TIRO-2110 file (N, C-alpha, C; in Angstrom, 1 decimal):
// TIRO-2110
36.5, 1.0, 5.0, N, 1, A
35.7, 1.2, 6.2, CA, 1, A
34.3, 0.5, 6.1, C, 1, A
33.7, 0.6, 4.9, N, 2, A
32.4, -0.1, 4.7, CA, 2, A
32.5, -1.6, 4.8, C, 2, A
33.6, -2.1, 4.2, N, 3, A
33.9, -3.6, 4.3, CA, 3, A
34.1, -4.0, 5.8, C, 3, A
34.8, -3.2, 6.5, N, 4, A
35.0, -3.5, 7.9, CA, 4, A
33.7, -3.6, 8.7, C, 4, A
32.8, -2.6, 8.5, N, 5, A
31.5, -2.6, 9.1, CA, 5, A
30.7, -3.8, 8.7, C, 5, A
30.7, -4.1, 7.4, N, 6, A
30.0, -5.2, 6.9, CA, 6, A
30.5, -6.5, 7.6, C, 6, A
31.8, -6.6, 7.7, N, 7, A
32.4, -7.8, 8.4, CA, 7, A
32.0, -7.9, 9.8, C, 7, A
32.0, -6.8, 10.5, N, 8, A
31.6, -6.8, 11.9, CA, 8, A
30.2, -7.2, 12.1, C, 8, A
29.3, -6.6, 11.2, N, 9, A
27.9, -6.9, 11.3, CA, 9, A
27.6, -8.4, 11.0, C, 9, A
28.3, -9.0, 10.0, N, 10, A
28.2, -10.4, 9.7, CA, 10, A
28.6, -11.2, 10.8, C, 10, A
29.7, -10.9, 11.5, N, 11, A
30.2, -11.6, 12.6, CA, 11, A
29.2, -11.6, 13.8, C, 11, A
28.7, -10.4, 14.1, N, 12, A
27.8, -10.3, 15.2, CA, 12, A
26.4, -10.9, 14.9, C, 12, A
26.0, -10.8, 13.7, N, 13, A
24.6, -11.4, 13.4, CA, 13, A
24.6, -12.8, 12.8, C, 13, A
25.8, -13.4, 12.6, N, 14, A
25.9, -14.7, 12.0, CA, 14, A
25.1, -15.7, 12.9, C, 14, A
24.1, -16.4, 12.3, N, 15, A
23.2, -17.2, 13.1, CA, 15, A
23.9, -18.5, 13.7, C, 15, A
23.3, -19.0, 14.8, N, 16, A
23.8, -20.2, 15.4, CA, 16, A
23.6, -21.4, 14.5, C, 16, A
22.5, -21.3, 13.7, N, 17, A
22.2, -22.4, 12.8, CA, 17, A
23.3, -22.6, 11.7, C, 17, A
24.1, -21.6, 11.5, N, 18, A
25.3, -21.7, 10.5, CA, 18, A
26.6, -21.6, 11.2, C, 18, A
26.6, -22.0, 12.5, N, 19, A
27.9, -22.0, 13.3, CA, 19, A
28.2, -20.7, 13.9, C, 19, A
27.4, -19.7, 13.9, N, 20, A
27.6, -18.4, 14.5, CA, 20, A
27.2, -18.4, 15.9, C, 20, A
27.1, -17.2, 16.5, N, 21, A
26.9, -17.0, 17.9, CA, 21, A
25.6, -16.2, 18.2, C, 21, A
24.8, -16.0, 17.2, N, 22, A
23.6, -15.1, 17.3, CA, 22, A
22.3, -15.9, 17.0, C, 22, A
21.3, -15.7, 17.8, N, 23, A
20.0, -16.3, 17.6, CA, 23, A
19.0, -15.2, 17.6, C, 23, A
18.2, -15.1, 16.5, N, 24, A
17.2, -14.1, 16.4, CA, 24, A
15.8, -14.8, 16.6, C, 24, A
15.1, -14.3, 17.6, N, 25, A
13.8, -15.0, 17.9, CA, 25, A
12.7, -14.0, 17.9, C, 25, A
11.6, -14.4, 17.3, N, 26, A
10.4, -13.5, 17.3, CA, 26, A
9.5, -14.1, 18.4, C, 26, A
9.1, -13.3, 19.4, N, 27, A
8.3, -13.7, 20.5, CA, 27, A
6.9, -13.9, 20.0, C, 27, A
6.3, -15.1, 20.4, N, 28, A
4.9, -15.3, 20.2, CA, 28, A
4.3, -15.8, 21.5, C, 28, A
3.1, -15.4, 21.8, N, 29, A
2.5, -15.8, 23.0, CA, 29, A
2.6, -14.8, 24.1, C, 29, A
2.1, -15.1, 25.3, N, 30, A
2.1, -14.1, 26.4, CA, 30, A
3.0, -14.6, 27.6, C, 30, A
3.7, -15.6, 27.5, N, 31, A
4.4, -16.2, 28.6, CA, 31, A
5.5, -15.3, 29.2, C, 31, A
6.1, -14.4, 28.4, N, 32, A
7.2, -13.5, 28.8, CA, 32, A
6.7, -12.1, 29.1, C, 32, A
5.4, -11.8, 29.1, N, 33, A
4.9, -10.5, 29.4, CA, 33, A
5.2, -10.2, 30.9, C, 33, A
5.5, -9.0, 31.3, N, 34, A
5.6, -7.8, 30.6, CA, 34, A
7.0, -7.5, 30.0, C, 34, A
7.9, -8.5, 30.1, N, 35, A
9.3, -8.3, 29.6, CA, 35, A
9.3, -8.2, 28.1, C, 35, A
8.7, -9.2, 27.4, N, 36, A
8.6, -9.2, 26.0, CA, 36, A
7.1, -9.5, 25.6, C, 36, A
6.7, -8.9, 24.5, N, 37, A
5.4, -9.1, 24.0, CA, 37, A
5.4, -9.7, 22.6, C, 37, A
4.3, -10.3, 22.2, N, 38, A
4.2, -10.9, 20.9, CA, 38, A
4.6, -9.9, 19.8, C, 38, A
5.5, -10.4, 18.9, N, 39, A
6.0, -9.5, 17.8, CA, 39, A
7.4, -8.9, 18.1, C, 39, A
7.9, -9.0, 19.4, N, 40, A
9.2, -8.4, 19.7, CA, 40, A
10.2, -9.3, 19.1, C, 40, A
11.3, -8.7, 18.6, N, 41, A
12.5, -9.5, 18.1, CA, 41, A
13.5, -9.5, 19.1, C, 41, A
13.9, -10.7, 19.6, N, 42, A
15.0, -10.8, 20.6, CA, 42, A
16.2, -11.3, 20.0, C, 42, A
17.3, -10.6, 20.3, N, 43, A
18.7, -11.0, 19.8, CA, 43, A
19.4, -11.7, 21.0, C, 43, A
19.7, -12.9, 20.8, N, 44, A
20.4, -13.7, 21.9, CA, 44, A
21.8, -14.0, 21.4, C, 44, A
22.8, -14.0, 22.3, N, 45, A
24.2, -14.3, 21.9, CA, 45, A
24.6, -15.4, 22.8, C, 45, A
25.5, -16.3, 22.2, N, 46, A
26.0, -17.4, 23.0, CA, 46, A
26.9, -16.8, 24.1, C, 46, A
27.0, -17.5, 25.2, N, 47, A
27.7, -17.0, 26.3, CA, 47, A
27.3, -17.8, 27.6, C, 47, A
27.9, -17.5, 28.7, N, 48, A
27.6, -18.2, 29.9, CA, 48, A
26.3, -17.6, 30.5, C, 48, A
25.4, -18.5, 30.8, N, 49, A
24.1, -18.1, 31.4, CA, 49, A
24.1, -18.3, 32.9, C, 49, A
23.3, -17.6, 33.6, N, 50, A
23.2, -17.7, 35.0, CA, 50, A
21.8, -17.5, 35.5, C, 50, A
21.4, -17.9, 36.7, N, 51, A
20.1, -17.7, 37.2, CA, 51, A
19.7, -16.2, 37.1, C, 51, A
18.5, -16.0, 36.5, N, 52, A
17.9, -14.7, 36.3, CA, 52, A
18.0, -14.2, 34.9, C, 52, A
18.9, -14.9, 34.1, N, 53, A
19.0, -14.5, 32.7, CA, 53, A
17.8, -15.1, 31.9, C, 53, A
17.5, -14.4, 30.8, N, 54, A
16.5, -14.9, 29.8, CA, 54, A
17.3, -15.5, 28.7, C, 54, A
17.0, -16.8, 28.4, N, 55, A
17.7, -17.5, 27.4, CA, 55, A
16.8, -18.0, 26.3, C, 55, A
17.3, -18.3, 25.2, N, 56, A
16.6, -19.0, 24.1, CA, 56, A
17.1, -20.4, 24.1, C, 56, A
16.2, -21.4, 24.2, N, 57, A
16.6, -22.8, 24.2, CA, 57, A
15.8, -23.6, 23.2, C, 57, A
16.3, -24.7, 22.8, N, 58, A
15.6, -25.6, 21.8, CA, 58, A
15.6, -27.0, 22.4, C, 58, A
14.5, -27.4, 23.0, N, 59, A
14.4, -28.8, 23.6, CA, 59, A
14.4, -29.8, 22.4, C, 59, A
15.1, -30.9, 22.7, N, 60, A
15.1, -32.0, 21.6, CA, 60, A
13.8, -32.6, 21.4, C, 60, A
12.9, -32.5, 22.4, N, 61, A
11.6, -33.2, 22.3, CA, 61, A
10.6, -32.4, 21.5, C, 61, A
10.9, -31.1, 21.1, N, 62, A
9.9, -30.3, 20.4, CA, 62, A
10.2, -30.1, 18.9, C, 62, A
11.2, -30.9, 18.4, N, 63, A
11.4, -30.9, 17.0, CA, 63, A
11.9, -29.6, 16.4, C, 63, A
12.7, -28.9, 17.1, N, 64, A
13.3, -27.6, 16.5, CA, 64, A
12.7, -26.3, 17.0, C, 64, A
11.6, -26.4, 17.8, N, 65, A
10.9, -25.2, 18.3, CA, 65, A
11.8, -24.5, 19.3, C, 65, A
11.8, -23.2, 19.3, N, 66, A
12.6, -22.5, 20.3, CA, 66, A
11.7, -21.9, 21.4, C, 66, A
12.2, -21.8, 22.6, N, 67, A
11.5, -21.2, 23.7, CA, 67, A
12.4, -20.2, 24.3, C, 67, A
11.8, -19.0, 24.6, N, 68, A
12.5, -17.9, 25.3, CA, 68, A
11.9, -17.7, 26.6, C, 68, A
12.6, -18.2, 27.7, N, 69, A
12.1, -18.0, 29.1, CA, 69, A
13.3, -17.7, 30.0, C, 69, A
12.9, -17.4, 31.2, N, 70, A
13.9, -17.0, 32.2, CA, 70, A
14.4, -18.2, 33.0, C, 70, A
15.7, -18.2, 33.4, N, 71, A
16.3, -19.2, 34.3, CA, 71, A
15.9, -18.8, 35.7, C, 71, A
15.3, -19.8, 36.4, N, 72, A
14.9, -19.6, 37.8, CA, 72, A
15.6, -20.5, 38.8, C, 72, A
16.4, -21.4, 38.2, N, 73, A
17.2, -22.3, 39.1, CA, 73, A
18.0, -23.3, 38.2, C, 73, A
18.7, -24.2, 38.9, N, 74, A
19.5, -25.2, 38.3, CA, 74, A
20.9, -24.7, 37.9, C, 74, A
21.5, -25.5, 37.0, N, 75, A
22.8, -25.1, 36.5, CA, 75, A
23.0, -25.7, 35.1, C, 75, A
24.1, -25.4, 34.5, N, 76, A
24.4, -25.8, 33.1, CA, 76, A
24.6, -27.3, 33.0, C, 76, A
25.2, -27.9, 34.1, N, 77, A
25.5, -29.4, 34.0, CA, 77, A
24.2, -30.2, 34.2, C, 77, A
23.4, -30.0, 35.2, N, 78, A
22.3, -30.8, 35.4, CA, 78, A
21.0, -30.3, 34.7, C, 78, A
21.1, -29.1, 34.2, N, 79, A
20.0, -28.5, 33.4, CA, 79, A
19.4, -27.3, 34.2, C, 79, A
18.9, -26.3, 33.4, N, 80, A
18.3, -25.1, 34.0, CA, 80, A
16.9, -25.3, 34.3, C, 80, A
16.4, -24.7, 35.3, N, 81, A
14.9, -24.7, 35.6, CA, 81, A
14.4, -23.4, 34.9, C, 81, A
13.5, -23.5, 34.0, N, 82, A
13.0, -22.4, 33.2, CA, 82, A
11.5, -22.1, 33.6, C, 82, A
11.2, -20.8, 33.4, N, 83, A
9.8, -20.3, 33.7, CA, 83, A
9.6, -19.0, 32.9, C, 83, A
8.4, -19.0, 32.3, N, 84, A
8.0, -17.7, 31.6, CA, 84, A
7.6, -16.7, 32.7, C, 84, A
8.0, -15.4, 32.5, N, 85, A
7.7, -14.4, 33.5, CA, 85, A
6.2, -14.3, 33.8, C, 85, A
5.3, -14.7, 32.9, N, 86, A
3.9, -14.6, 33.1, CA, 86, A
3.2, -16.0, 33.3, C, 86, A
4.0, -17.0, 33.5, N, 87, A
3.5, -18.4, 33.7, CA, 87, A
3.5, -18.6, 35.2, C, 87, A
2.5, -19.4, 35.6, N, 88, A
2.4, -19.8, 37.1, CA, 88, A
3.3, -20.8, 37.5, C, 88, A
3.8, -21.7, 36.6, N, 89, A
4.7, -22.8, 37.0, CA, 89, A
5.9, -22.9, 36.0, C, 89, A
6.9, -23.7, 36.4, N, 90, A
8.1, -23.9, 35.6, CA, 90, A
7.8, -24.7, 34.4, C, 90, A
8.7, -24.6, 33.4, N, 91, A
8.6, -25.4, 32.2, CA, 91, A
8.9, -26.9, 32.5, C, 91, A
8.4, -27.8, 31.7, N, 92, A
8.6, -29.2, 31.8, CA, 92, A
10.0, -29.6, 31.3, C, 92, A
10.7, -28.7, 30.7, N, 93, A
12.1, -28.9, 30.1, CA, 93, A
13.1, -28.3, 31.0, C, 93, A
14.3, -29.0, 31.1, N, 94, A
15.5, -28.5, 31.8, CA, 94, A
16.6, -28.5, 30.9, C, 94, A
16.7, -27.4, 30.1, N, 95, A
17.8, -27.4, 29.0, CA, 95, A
19.2, -27.2, 29.6, C, 95, A
20.1, -27.8, 28.9, N, 96, A
21.5, -27.7, 29.3, CA, 96, A
22.4, -27.9, 28.1, C, 96, A
23.6, -27.5, 28.2, N, 97, A
24.5, -27.8, 27.1, CA, 97, A
24.1, -27.2, 25.7, C, 97, A
24.0, -28.1, 24.7, N, 98, A
23.8, -27.6, 23.4, CA, 98, A
22.3, -27.2, 23.1, C, 98, A
21.4, -27.5, 24.1, N, 99, A
20.1, -27.0, 23.9, CA, 99, A
19.9, -25.5, 24.1, C, 99, A
20.8, -24.9, 24.9, N, 100, A
20.8, -23.4, 25.1, CA, 100, A
21.5, -22.8, 23.9, C, 100, A
20.7, -21.9, 23.2, N, 101, A
21.2, -21.3, 22.0, CA, 101, A
21.8, -19.9, 22.3, C, 101, A
21.4, -19.3, 23.3, N, 102, A
22.0, -18.0, 23.6, CA, 102, A
21.2, -17.3, 24.8, C, 102, A
21.9, -16.2, 25.3, N, 103, A
21.4, -15.4, 26.3, CA, 103, A
20.8, -14.1, 25.7, C, 103, A
19.6, -13.7, 26.0, N, 104, A
19.0, -12.6, 25.4, CA, 104, A
19.8, -11.3, 25.8, C, 104, A
20.2, -10.5, 24.8, N, 105, A
21.0, -9.3, 24.9, CA, 105, A
20.2, -8.1, 24.6, C, 105, A
19.5, -8.1, 23.5, N, 106, A
18.8, -6.9, 22.9, CA, 106, A
17.4, -7.4, 22.4, C, 106, A
16.5, -6.5, 22.6, N, 107, A
15.2, -6.8, 21.9, CA, 107, A
14.7, -5.5, 21.2, C, 107, A
14.0, -5.7, 20.1, N, 108, A
13.4, -4.6, 19.3, CA, 108, A
11.9, -4.8, 19.3, C, 108, A
11.2, -3.9, 20.0, N, 109, A
9.7, -4.0, 20.1, CA, 109, A
9.1, -4.1, 18.7, C, 109, A
8.2, -5.0, 18.5, N, 110, A
7.4, -5.2, 17.3, CA, 110, A
8.1, -5.3, 16.0, C, 110, A
9.4, -5.4, 16.0, N, 111, A
10.1, -5.5, 14.7, CA, 111, A
9.9, -6.9, 14.2, C, 111, A
9.6, -7.9, 15.1, N, 112, A
9.4, -9.2, 14.6, CA, 112, A
8.1, -9.3, 13.8, C, 112, A
7.1, -8.5, 14.0, N, 113, A
5.9, -8.5, 13.2, CA, 113, A
6.2, -8.2, 11.8, C, 113, A
7.1, -7.2, 11.6, N, 114, A
7.5, -6.8, 10.2, CA, 114, A
8.3, -8.0, 9.6, C, 114, A
9.2, -8.6, 10.3, N, 115, A
10.0, -9.7, 9.8, CA, 115, A
9.1, -10.9, 9.5, C, 115, A
8.1, -11.1, 10.3, N, 116, A
7.2, -12.2, 10.1, CA, 116, A
6.4, -11.9, 8.8, C, 116, A
6.0, -10.7, 8.7, N, 117, A
5.2, -10.3, 7.5, CA, 117, A
6.1, -10.4, 6.2, C, 117, A
7.4, -10.1, 6.3, N, 118, A
8.2, -10.2, 5.1, CA, 118, A
8.5, -11.7, 4.7, C, 118, A
8.3, -12.6, 5.7, N, 119, A
8.5, -14.0, 5.4, CA, 119, A
7.3, -14.7, 5.0, C, 119, A
6.2, -14.0, 4.9, N, 120, A
4.9, -14.6, 4.6, CA, 120, A
4.8, -14.9, 3.1, C, 120, A
4.3, -16.0, 2.7, N, 121, A
4.2, -16.4, 1.3, CA, 121, A
3.2, -15.4, 0.5, C, 121, A
2.2, -14.9, 1.2, N, 122, A
1.3, -13.9, 0.6, CA, 122, A
2.1, -12.6, 0.2, C, 122, A
2.9, -12.2, 1.1, N, 123, A
3.7, -10.9, 0.9, CA, 123, A
4.6, -11.2, -0.3, C, 123, A
5.4, -12.3, -0.3, N, 124, A
6.3, -12.6, -1.4, CA, 124, A
5.5, -12.7, -2.7, C, 124, A
4.4, -13.4, -2.7, N, 125, A
3.6, -13.5, -3.9, CA, 125, A
3.1, -12.2, -4.4, C, 125, A
2.8, -11.3, -3.5, N, 126, A
2.4, -9.9, -4.0, CA, 126, A
3.6, -9.2, -4.6, C, 126, A
4.8, -9.3, -4.0, N, 127, A
6.0, -8.7, -4.5, CA, 127, A
6.3, -9.2, -5.9, C, 127, A
6.1, -10.5, -6.1, N, 128, A
6.4, -11.1, -7.4, CA, 128, A
5.4, -10.6, -8.4, C, 128, A
4.1, -10.6, -8.1, N, 129, A
3.1, -10.1, -9.0, CA, 129, A
3.4, -8.6, -9.4, C, 129, A
3.7, -7.8, -8.5, N, 130, A
4.1, -6.4, -8.7, CA, 130, A
5.3, -6.3, -9.7, C, 130, A
6.3, -7.1, -9.4, N, 131, A
7.5, -7.1, -10.3, CA, 131, A
7.2, -7.5, -11.7, C, 131, A
6.3, -8.5, -11.8, N, 132, A
6.0, -9.0, -13.2, CA, 132, A
5.1, -7.9, -13.9, C, 132, A
4.2, -7.3, -13.1, N, 133, A
3.4, -6.2, -13.7, CA, 133, A
4.3, -5.0, -14.2, C, 133, A
5.3, -4.7, -13.4, N, 134, A
6.1, -3.6, -13.8, CA, 134, A
7.0, -3.9, -15.0, C, 134, A
7.4, -5.2, -15.1, N, 135, A
8.2, -5.7, -16.2, CA, 135, A
7.4, -5.7, -17.5, C, 135, A
6.1, -6.1, -17.4, N, 136, A
5.3, -6.2, -18.6, CA, 136, A
4.7, -4.9, -19.0, C, 136, A
4.3, -4.0, -18.1, N, 137, A
3.7, -2.8, -18.3, CA, 137, A
4.6, -1.9, -19.2, C, 137, A
4.0, -1.2, -20.2, N, 138, A
4.9, -0.4, -21.1, CA, 138, A
5.4, 0.8, -20.3, C, 138, A
6.6, 1.2, -20.6, N, 139, A
7.2, 2.3, -19.9, CA, 139, A
6.8, 3.6, -20.6, C, 139, A
6.9, 4.7, -20.0, N, 140, A
6.5, 6.0, -20.6, CA, 140, A
7.4, 6.4, -21.7, C, 140, A
8.7, 6.0, -21.6, N, 141, A
9.6, 6.3, -22.7, CA, 141, A
9.3, 5.6, -23.9, C, 141, A
8.9, 4.3, -23.7, N, 142, A
8.5, 3.5, -24.9, CA, 142, A
7.3, 4.0, -25.6, C, 142, A
6.3, 4.5, -24.8, N, 143, A
5.1, 5.0, -25.4, CA, 143, A
5.4, 6.3, -26.1, C, 143, A
6.3, 7.2, -25.6, N, 144, A
6.7, 8.4, -26.3, CA, 144, A
7.4, 8.0, -27.7, C, 144, A
8.2, 7.0, -27.6, N, 145, A
8.9, 6.6, -28.8, CA, 145, A
7.9, 6.0, -29.8, C, 145, A
6.9, 5.4, -29.3, N, 146, A
5.9, 4.9, -30.2, CA, 146, A
5.2, 6.0, -31.0, C, 146, A
5.0, 7.1, -30.4, N, 147, A
4.4, 8.3, -31.1, CA, 147, A
5.4, 8.8, -32.2, C, 147, A
6.6, 8.8, -31.9, N, 148, A
7.6, 9.2, -32.9, CA, 148, A
7.7, 8.2, -34.1, C, 148, A
7.6, 7.0, -33.8, N, 149, A
7.6, 5.9, -34.8, CA, 149, A
6.3, 6.1, -35.7, C, 149, A
5.2, 6.4, -35.1, N, 150, A
4.0, 6.6, -35.9, CA, 150, A
4.1, 7.8, -36.8, C, 150, A
4.7, 8.9, -36.4, N, 151, A
5.0, 10.0, -37.3, CA, 151, A
5.9, 9.7, -38.4, C, 151, A
7.0, 8.9, -38.1, N, 152, A
7.9, 8.5, -39.1, CA, 152, A
7.2, 7.6, -40.1, C, 152, A
6.3, 6.8, -39.7, N, 153, A
5.6, 5.9, -40.6, CA, 153, A
4.7, 6.7, -41.5, C, 153, A
4.0, 7.8, -41.0, N, 154, A
3.2, 8.6, -41.8, CA, 154, A
4.0, 9.3, -42.9, C, 154, A
5.2, 9.8, -42.5, N, 155, A
6.1, 10.5, -43.5, CA, 155, A
6.5, 9.5, -44.6, C, 155, A
6.9, 8.3, -44.2, N, 156, A
7.3, 7.3, -45.2, CA, 156, A
6.2, 6.9, -46.1, C, 156, A
5.0, 6.8, -45.5, N, 157, A
3.8, 6.5, -46.3, CA, 157, A
3.5, 7.6, -47.3, C, 157, A
3.7, 8.9, -46.9, N, 158, A
3.4, 10.0, -47.7, CA, 158, A
4.4, 10.0, -48.9, C, 158, A
5.7, 9.7, -48.6, N, 159, A
6.7, 9.6, -49.7, CA, 159, A
6.4, 8.5, -50.6, C, 159, A
5.7, 7.5, -50.2, N, 160, A
5.4, 6.3, -51.0, CA, 160, A
4.2, 6.6, -51.9, C, 160, A
3.6, 7.7, -51.8, N, 161, A
2.5, 8.1, -52.7, CA, 161, A
1.1, 8.0, -52.1, C, 161, A
1.0, 7.8, -50.9, N, 162, A
-0.3, 7.7, -50.2, CA, 162, A
-0.8, 9.2, -50.1, C, 162, A
-2.1, 9.3, -50.0, N, 163, A
-2.7, 10.6, -49.9, CA, 163, A
-2.5, 11.2, -48.5, C, 163, A
-2.0, 12.5, -48.5, N, 164, A
-1.7, 13.2, -47.2, CA, 164, A
-2.5, 14.5, -47.3, C, 164, A
-3.3, 14.8, -46.3, N, 165, A
-4.1, 16.0, -46.3, CA, 165, A
-3.2, 17.1, -45.7, C, 165, A
-3.0, 18.2, -46.5, N, 166, A
-2.1, 19.3, -46.0, CA, 166, A
-3.0, 20.2, -45.1, C, 166, A
-2.3, 20.9, -44.2, N, 167, A
-3.0, 21.8, -43.3, CA, 167, A
-3.3, 23.1, -44.0, C, 167, A
-4.2, 23.9, -43.4, N, 168, A
-4.6, 25.2, -44.0, CA, 168, A
-3.4, 26.1, -44.3, C, 168, A
-2.5, 26.1, -43.4, N, 169, A
-1.3, 26.9, -43.5, CA, 169, A
-0.5, 26.5, -44.8, C, 169, A
-0.3, 25.1, -44.9, N, 170, A
0.4, 24.6, -46.0, CA, 170, A
-0.3, 24.9, -47.4, C, 170, A
-1.6, 24.9, -47.4, N, 171, A
-2.4, 25.2, -48.6, CA, 171, A
-2.2, 26.7, -49.0, C, 171, A
-2.3, 27.6, -48.0, N, 172, A
-2.1, 29.0, -48.3, CA, 172, A
-0.7, 29.3, -48.8, C, 172, A
0.3, 28.7, -48.2, N, 173, A
1.7, 28.9, -48.7, CA, 173, A
1.9, 28.3, -50.1, C, 173, A
1.2, 27.2, -50.4, N, 174, A
1.3, 26.7, -51.8, CA, 174, A
0.6, 27.6, -52.8, C, 174, A
-0.5, 28.1, -52.4, N, 175, A
-1.2, 29.0, -53.4, CA, 175, A
-0.5, 30.3, -53.7, C, 175, A
0.2, 30.9, -52.7, N, 176, A
1.0, 32.1, -52.9, CA, 176, A
2.2, 31.8, -53.8, C, 176, A
2.8, 30.6, -53.6, N, 177, A
3.9, 30.2, -54.4, CA, 177, A
3.5, 30.0, -55.8, C, 177, A
2.3, 29.5, -56.0, N, 178, A
1.9, 29.2, -57.4, CA, 178, A
1.5, 30.5, -58.2, C, 178, A
1.1, 31.5, -57.5, N, 179, A
0.7, 32.8, -58.1, CA, 179, A
1.9, 33.6, -58.5, C, 179, A
3.0, 33.5, -57.8, N, 180, A
4.2, 34.3, -58.1, CA, 180, A
5.0, 33.6, -59.2, C, 180, A
5.7, 34.5, -60.0, N, 181, A
6.5, 33.9, -61.1, CA, 181, A
7.6, 33.1, -60.5, C, 181, A
8.0, 32.1, -61.3, N, 182, A
9.0, 31.2, -60.7, CA, 182, A
10.4, 31.8, -60.8, C, 182, A
10.6, 32.8, -61.8, N, 183, A
11.9, 33.4, -61.9, CA, 183, A
11.8, 34.8, -62.3, C, 183, A
12.2, 35.7, -61.5, N, 184, A
12.2, 37.1, -61.9, CA, 184, A
13.6, 37.7, -61.7, C, 184, A
14.2, 38.2, -62.8, N, 185, A
15.6, 38.7, -62.6, CA, 185, A
15.6, 40.0, -61.8, C, 185, A
16.6, 40.2, -61.0, N, 186, A
16.8, 41.4, -60.3, CA, 186, A
17.1, 42.6, -61.2, C, 186, A
17.9, 42.4, -62.2, N, 187, A
18.2, 43.5, -63.1, CA, 187, A
18.1, 42.9, -64.5, C, 187, A
17.7, 43.7, -65.4, N, 188, A
17.6, 43.3, -66.8, CA, 188, A
18.8, 43.8, -67.5, C, 188, A
19.6, 42.9, -68.1, N, 189, A
20.8, 43.4, -68.8, CA, 189, A
20.4, 44.2, -70.1, C, 189, A
21.2, 45.2, -70.4, N, 190, A
21.0, 46.0, -71.6, CA, 190, A
21.6, 45.2, -72.8, C, 190, A
20.7, 44.9, -73.7, N, 191, A
21.1, 44.1, -74.8, CA, 191, A
21.0, 44.8, -76.2, C, 191, A
21.1, 46.2, -76.1, N, 192, A
21.0, 46.9, -77.4, CA, 192, A
22.3, 46.8, -78.1, C, 192, A
22.1, 46.7, -79.4, N, 193, A
23.3, 46.7, -80.3, CA, 193, A
23.7, 48.1, -80.7, C, 193, A
24.9, 48.3, -80.6, N, 194, A
25.4, 49.7, -81.1, CA, 194, A
25.8, 49.6, -82.5, C, 194, A
25.5, 50.6, -83.2, N, 195, A
25.9, 50.7, -84.6, CA, 195, A
27.2, 51.5, -84.7, C, 195, A
28.0, 51.2, -85.7, N, 196, A
29.2, 51.9, -85.9, CA, 196, A
29.4, 52.4, -87.2, C, 196, A
END
């Protein structure tokens, strides 16, 4: 089921730049207000456009820049007449054929701002610095293990003849042990010799 959903999502979102049918466009500027605002993410799909549709197109004269405007006239063969909803006049471009990337289907308000932020070199640089810091910074488990290693080192140093200062409790226990006899029998055997 998960693979099926992933396959459907890949098919639906596969970009036109890779031969797919979906174009994701982040709106910038005010030409399409109040329909779309700066930072909105518009998802356009390939399909048949008609007058009144909002399309994403890529004029050859602009070196790969995309424009998202509404069709106000024309046709697919001679070229569409385009105009931004907030613009006083029509666009100087009449896109047709392969210049039309898709018809706007869905938009997500302000999601483009997040996407633009994630593609910022400053954001990626920050992520990389944080990752390096987390990799280099000692972990809590390692610092706990370091304390255990230090105790082990003290014990091995003590067994090698270095001076170790005993605690008060250890001194008291040693003094009691020294005062008591080392061997006291529980019973004393009767060793008298009998005469006959």
